[in-house]
N, C-alpha and C positions, 0 to 999 in steps of 0.2 A: 326593536322585536326583535328576538335572539333565538331559533330553534336549535335545539342541540340531542343528538343522540347517537346511539350505539347499535350497530347491529354486528352481531355475533356470526361468522362463518366464514367460508373460505371465499375471496375476492373474485367476484365477477367482472368483465370488462365488455364494454357495448361490441357485441358481435355484427358481422355487416351482415344487411339483408340477404337473403337466400330466392333463390329464383325457381319455383314448380315448374319444370322443363314441360309440362304436359298441358298446364293451363298458360304458362309463360304471362304469372302473377309473381313481385316480387312479397315475401314476408319475413317477419321477424324472427328467428330462431327462439324457442320453449325456455331455452336457460335465458335467454336476456329477459326476456319476457316474463318470466318467473322472479328474475332477480330485482327486478323494477316493482313488482307485487309487492315482494316481499321486505323492498327500504320503504312504499307507501304505508303499509302496515305496522312496522315500527315507530314510523311517524306518526301516526295515526293515533298506537297506539299510547305513545308520551303526551301528544297533543288533540285529544279528542276535539277538542272547540278551536279548530287552525283558524285563522284570518290570511288569506294567502299575503303578502307584504306587496306593495304597491310603487312601492321608491326603488330606487337603487340596492344592491342586493353584493354582499362581501361571502363567499362560500370557500369554508377551510376542509378539505378533506384529508384523513390519515387513514391509508390502508395497511392493516398490520398483517404480513404474513407469517405463518406458520415455519419455523424450523427443521428441515429436512432430517428424518431420525439419526440419518448418518453420519452426519454432521461432529468433527473431534468437536470435544468440551471447551477447547482453547475460542476457535471460532465461533462457537456458539453463543459464547460470553460476548467474545467482539458485535458479534452482529445485534447481541441485547445491548448493550452498550451505544451503538449507534455506528462504530467505527466500518461497519460494512452495512452496505443497504441492498434492498433486493433490486436487481437488474434482469427481473425475468416478467413473464406477461403474466397478467394483463399489460398493458402500455398504460401512462399515466394518462395518455388524453382516452382513451377506453373507458376508462375508471369513470374520469370528469364527465362525460357523454351517457355513462347510464344513470350516473346519482342526480345530474341536471335534468334528463329526462324523466327518472321516478317523481324527482318534486316538482316540476311543470305543474302548474295550476294547482298544487295544492301547499307548499312551502311560498310559493311566489307563482304570481299571475302569468310570467313568459319567463325564459331562459334569455330573454333579450336583457331585461334586468340586472343581469350578473354582470357586475363591472371590474371586481376586485374575485380573484381566483387564487387559491394556494392551495397544492398538492404535495403529498410526503408518502414515500414507501417504505414503509420500515418491518424489521424484524420484530415477534413476538413468541412467547407462549401458547394466545390463544390466537387463533386469525380471527379479524372483525374489521370490520369499517366504521370510523367516527366522522361525523359530516354538522360543521358546525354553519346555519347559514343567518346571516344579520343583515338588518336594515342597518345602513349608514349615513 
C-alpha cells in the first residue's frame, strides 16, 4: 500500500507547545494545528477511502522552499539545480514531526510503525511539501 501526495504552500515545522500563564496549561500553537489539519485534508482529498497501514512504514518527505526574489539569477539557477540546499528554518526534525503527527491514525495507525524515514529540503519555484508513505 502506498500513499503519495503534495500540498502546495510554505513549509511549516512543528512548534513547541506553549504555556498559558493564567491557567498553567500547555497548548499547541494555532499555526501548527492548522498545518496538520491541512495536511490531513489534502491526504483525505486524494484518498477518501483510506485504510491506515498496519505494518511497518517508510516515509519520504521532500520540502520545497521558495527562492527569495532578491536572489541573483546565477545563484537561483544553482538552487534549482540542487547545488545549494535550504539551511533555514524550519528544521528537518520539525518538518518530520508535523507530518507524522498529521498522518497519525490516517495513513498509519501510529507513528511508532515508521521504521524508515527520508527527508530532503530543496529549492523550487513553487513552495510545497511532497509526502510518500508506503508499507514495506
